[in-house]
C-alpha positions as CSV (number, residue, x, y, z in Angstrom):
1,M,125.5,-37.2,4.8
2,P,126.2,-34.2,2.5
3,E,129.8,-32.9,2.5
4,P,130.6,-29.5,3.8
5,I,130.7,-26.7,1.3
6,L,133.6,-24.3,1.0
7,I,132.0,-20.8,0.8
8,A,135.1,-18.6,0.9
9,Q,138.8,-19.1,0.9
10,T,141.4,-16.4,1.6
11,T,145.0,-16.5,2.8
12,D,143.9,-15.9,6.4
13,F,140.6,-17.8,6.8
14,L,138.0,-20.1,5.3
15,V,134.2,-20.0,5.6
16,V,132.6,-23.4,5.4
17,A,128.9,-24.4,5.4
18,K,128.6,-27.3,7.8
19,P,125.8,-29.8,6.9
20,P,123.4,-31.0,9.6
21,H,124.4,-34.2,11.6
22,L,128.1,-33.5,11.3
23,I,130.0,-32.7,14.6
24,S,132.3,-29.7,14.4
25,H,135.2,-31.1,16.4
26,P,136.1,-34.8,17.3
27,T,134.8,-35.6,20.8
28,R,136.2,-39.2,21.1
29,P,138.9,-41.1,19.3
30,D,136.7,-43.5,17.3
31,G,137.2,-41.9,13.9
32,Q,133.7,-40.3,13.8
33,P,133.5,-37.9,10.9
34,S,133.9,-34.2,11.9
35,L,134.2,-30.9,10.2
36,L,137.7,-30.4,11.5
37,G,138.7,-33.8,10.2
38,W,137.2,-32.9,6.7
39,L,139.3,-29.7,6.8
40,Q,142.5,-31.6,7.7
41,E,141.9,-34.0,4.8
42,K,141.2,-31.1,2.4
43,F,144.2,-29.1,3.5
44,P,146.8,-31.7,4.6
45,G,149.6,-30.5,6.6
46,K,148.2,-27.0,6.8
47,F,147.0,-25.1,9.9
48,V,143.3,-25.0,10.4
49,A,141.4,-23.9,13.5
50,L,137.7,-23.5,14.1
51,V,136.9,-20.0,15.2
52,N,133.3,-20.9,16.0
53,R,131.5,-24.3,16.4
54,L,128.0,-25.4,15.7
55,D,126.0,-28.2,17.4
56,R,125.8,-31.5,15.5
57,E,122.3,-30.9,14.2
58,T,122.8,-27.2,13.5
59,S,123.9,-26.4,9.9
60,G,125.6,-23.3,8.5
61,T,128.6,-21.0,8.5
62,V,131.7,-21.9,10.4
63,L,134.8,-19.6,10.3
64,V,138.2,-21.3,10.1
65,A,141.6,-19.6,10.7
66,R,144.4,-20.6,8.4
67,S,147.3,-19.5,10.6
68,P,148.0,-19.0,14.3
69,E,148.2,-15.2,13.6
70,A,144.7,-15.2,12.0
71,A,143.4,-17.4,14.8
72,S,144.6,-14.9,17.3
73,K,143.1,-11.9,15.4
74,L,139.8,-13.7,14.8
75,G,139.7,-14.7,18.5
76,A,140.1,-11.1,19.5
77,L,137.2,-10.1,17.2
78,T,135.1,-12.8,18.9
79,M,136.0,-11.5,22.4
80,K,135.0,-8.0,21.3
81,R,131.7,-9.4,19.9
82,L,132.6,-8.1,16.4
83,I,131.8,-11.4,14.7
84,H,128.1,-11.2,14.0
85,K,126.2,-14.5,13.4
86,Y,122.6,-14.6,12.0
87,Y,120.5,-17.7,12.0
88,L,117.4,-18.9,10.3
89,A,114.9,-21.0,12.3
90,L,111.7,-22.8,11.4
91,V,109.5,-22.7,14.5
92,S,106.2,-24.2,15.5
93,G,103.1,-22.1,15.2
94,R,102.3,-18.6,13.9
95,V,104.6,-15.9,15.3
96,E,102.7,-12.6,15.3
97,T,105.4,-10.1,16.2
98,E,107.5,-8.7,13.4
99,H,110.5,-8.0,15.5
100,G,111.3,-8.7,19.1
101,I,114.0,-9.1,21.7
102,I,114.0,-12.0,24.3
103,D,115.9,-10.9,27.3
104,A,115.7,-13.7,29.8
105,P,118.4,-15.3,32.0
106,L,119.3,-19.0,31.3
107,G,120.6,-21.8,33.5
108,R,120.6,-25.5,33.9
109,L,117.2,-26.7,35.1
110,G,118.4,-29.7,37.0
111,I,116.9,-33.2,37.0
112,S,113.3,-33.4,38.2
113,E,110.0,-35.1,37.3
114,E,109.4,-32.4,34.7
115,N,112.9,-32.5,33.4
116,P,114.6,-35.8,32.7
117,I,117.7,-34.4,30.9
118,W,120.7,-33.3,32.9
119,L,122.0,-30.9,30.2
120,R,118.7,-29.2,29.6
121,Q,118.7,-25.4,30.0
122,G,115.8,-23.1,30.7
123,V,114.7,-19.6,31.6
124,I,115.3,-19.1,35.3
125,T,114.1,-16.0,37.2
126,P,116.6,-14.1,39.4
127,D,114.5,-14.9,42.6
128,D,114.6,-18.7,41.8
129,P,113.7,-20.5,45.1
130,Q,116.1,-23.3,44.2
131,G,119.0,-20.9,43.9
132,R,120.0,-22.2,40.5
133,K,122.9,-20.3,38.7
134,T,121.9,-18.2,35.8
135,A,123.6,-16.1,33.1
136,S,122.1,-13.2,31.2
137,A,120.9,-14.0,27.7
138,R,119.6,-11.8,24.9
139,T,118.2,-12.9,21.6
140,E,116.8,-10.7,18.8
141,Y,114.5,-12.0,16.1
142,W,112.8,-10.8,12.9
143,L,109.8,-12.5,11.4
144,L,110.4,-13.4,7.7
145,A,107.2,-15.5,7.1
146,A,104.4,-17.0,9.1
147,G,101.9,-19.8,8.4
148,D,99.4,-21.5,10.7
149,A,101.7,-24.3,11.6
150,V,105.2,-22.9,10.9
151,S,107.0,-19.6,11.0
152,L,110.4,-18.6,9.6
153,L,112.6,-16.4,11.8
154,R,115.9,-14.6,11.4
155,L,117.8,-14.6,14.7
156,Q,120.8,-13.0,16.3
157,A,122.2,-14.1,19.7
158,H,123.7,-11.1,21.5
159,T,125.1,-13.5,24.1
160,G,126.5,-16.9,23.6
161,R,124.8,-19.2,26.1
162,L,124.4,-22.9,25.7
163,H,121.4,-23.7,23.5
164,Q,120.4,-20.1,23.8
165,L,118.4,-19.7,20.6
166,R,116.5,-23.0,21.1
167,V,115.7,-22.3,24.8
168,H,114.5,-18.7,24.1
169,L,112.3,-19.8,21.2
170,A,110.7,-22.5,23.3
171,H,110.2,-19.9,26.1
172,L,108.5,-17.7,23.5
173,G,106.1,-20.5,22.9
174,H,107.5,-21.4,19.4
175,P,110.0,-24.2,19.8
176,V,112.3,-25.0,16.8
177,I,110.8,-27.7,14.7
178,G,112.5,-31.0,15.2
179,D,114.0,-30.0,18.6
180,K,114.2,-33.2,20.7
181,I,115.2,-31.4,23.9
182,Y,113.2,-28.2,23.8
183,G,110.3,-29.3,21.7
184,P,107.0,-30.8,22.8
185,D,108.4,-33.6,24.9
186,P,112.0,-33.8,26.2
187,N,111.5,-37.6,26.7
188,L,111.8,-37.9,23.0
189,Y,115.5,-37.0,23.3
190,L,116.1,-39.9,25.7
191,K,114.1,-42.3,23.4
192,F,116.2,-41.1,20.5
193,I,119.4,-41.9,22.4
194,A,118.1,-45.3,23.3
195,Q,116.3,-46.3,20.1
196,G,117.2,-43.9,17.3
197,W,114.7,-42.2,15.1
198,T,111.3,-43.9,15.4
199,E,107.8,-43.5,14.0
200,E,106.9,-41.5,17.2
201,H,109.7,-39.1,16.5
202,E,108.5,-38.7,12.9
203,R,104.9,-38.1,14.0
204,V,105.7,-35.6,16.8
205,L,108.8,-33.8,15.6
206,G,108.5,-34.1,11.8
207,L,112.2,-33.4,11.1
208,P,115.2,-35.6,12.2
209,R,117.1,-32.6,13.5
210,H,116.3,-29.1,14.8
211,A,115.6,-26.7,12.0
212,L,118.3,-24.2,12.9
213,H,120.7,-22.8,10.3
214,A,123.6,-20.4,10.8
215,H,122.8,-18.4,7.7
216,E,125.1,-15.4,7.7
217,L,128.4,-14.3,9.1
218,R,129.6,-10.7,9.3
219,F,132.9,-9.3,10.6
220,P,135.5,-6.6,9.9
221,W,138.7,-7.7,8.2
222,N,141.5,-5.3,6.9
223,E,139.1,-2.4,7.2
224,E,136.4,-4.1,5.1
225,E,133.1,-5.7,6.2
226,M,133.1,-9.4,5.3
227,I,129.6,-10.9,4.7
228,F,129.2,-14.7,4.0
229,I,126.0,-16.6,3.5
230,A,125.3,-20.3,3.7
231,P,122.4,-21.5,1.5
232,L,119.5,-23.1,3.4
233,P,120.0,-26.9,3.4
234,E,117.6,-29.1,1.5
235,D,115.7,-30.4,4.6
236,M,114.7,-26.9,5.7
237,Q,114.1,-25.8,2.1
238,K,111.5,-28.6,1.8
239,L,109.7,-27.4,4.9
240,V,109.7,-23.8,3.6
241,I,108.3,-24.9,0.3
242,T,105.6,-27.0,2.0
243,H,104.5,-24.5,4.7
244,L,105.7,-21.1,3.6
245,P,105.9,-20.9,-0.2
246,E,106.1,-17.1,-0.2
247,A,109.1,-17.0,2.1
248,K,112.4,-15.4,1.1
249,P,115.1,-16.7,3.5
250,S,117.7,-14.3,2.1
251,I,115.9,-11.3,3.6
252,S,118.0,-9.2,5.9
253,P,116.5,-7.0,8.6
254,E,118.6,-4.0,7.3
């Protein structure tokens, strides 16, 4: 597994590029590698606190406070939605729309014949006959490049719901490549848990993780706008080169 990359270091905060397959925070006391553990080893005895977290398979920018005071200030910026995160995603199929907003409430689907995964989220209408709880969710996207099999999108989640970007993209009809839960067959997730990565996973999903990367981080600090970018990881770079050789992942919508 590649090591995290230190993108920026100030007296108040760090910005780190998390590689895919590394958990952000320890979830059980078995010594499993984590981004927080890496930071504690790199800065022994120093205060470090993750301001945002990424799923295990998601790569990209993570903001880290270096003092309780900075953690409080960055937490306040988060609550005010002044920390803006932009993602790059490689999705299945050709996306035709240059720019769009997905405004669709999300909730837990619940176990059924169609859904074998307890945690799986989905778009649920307000008049849902099952009365399932929902929360508003809004995702904005920009098309950077499109091919017959793969498209490259830049994304911003205007709300922070569980698996929001992945669920909304699947709802759009363009699931994230490599997504075991929201891709072509959710049973592949259960098979992965039981058996690990198999030939079937390789054939159907093509990538051992979902192709979602937290590309850019923007926030105000001491009256300046901070902008930090995490380079696209090698696995996603290879897909871009193969399917979208003209793509420029550094393109910003502004």
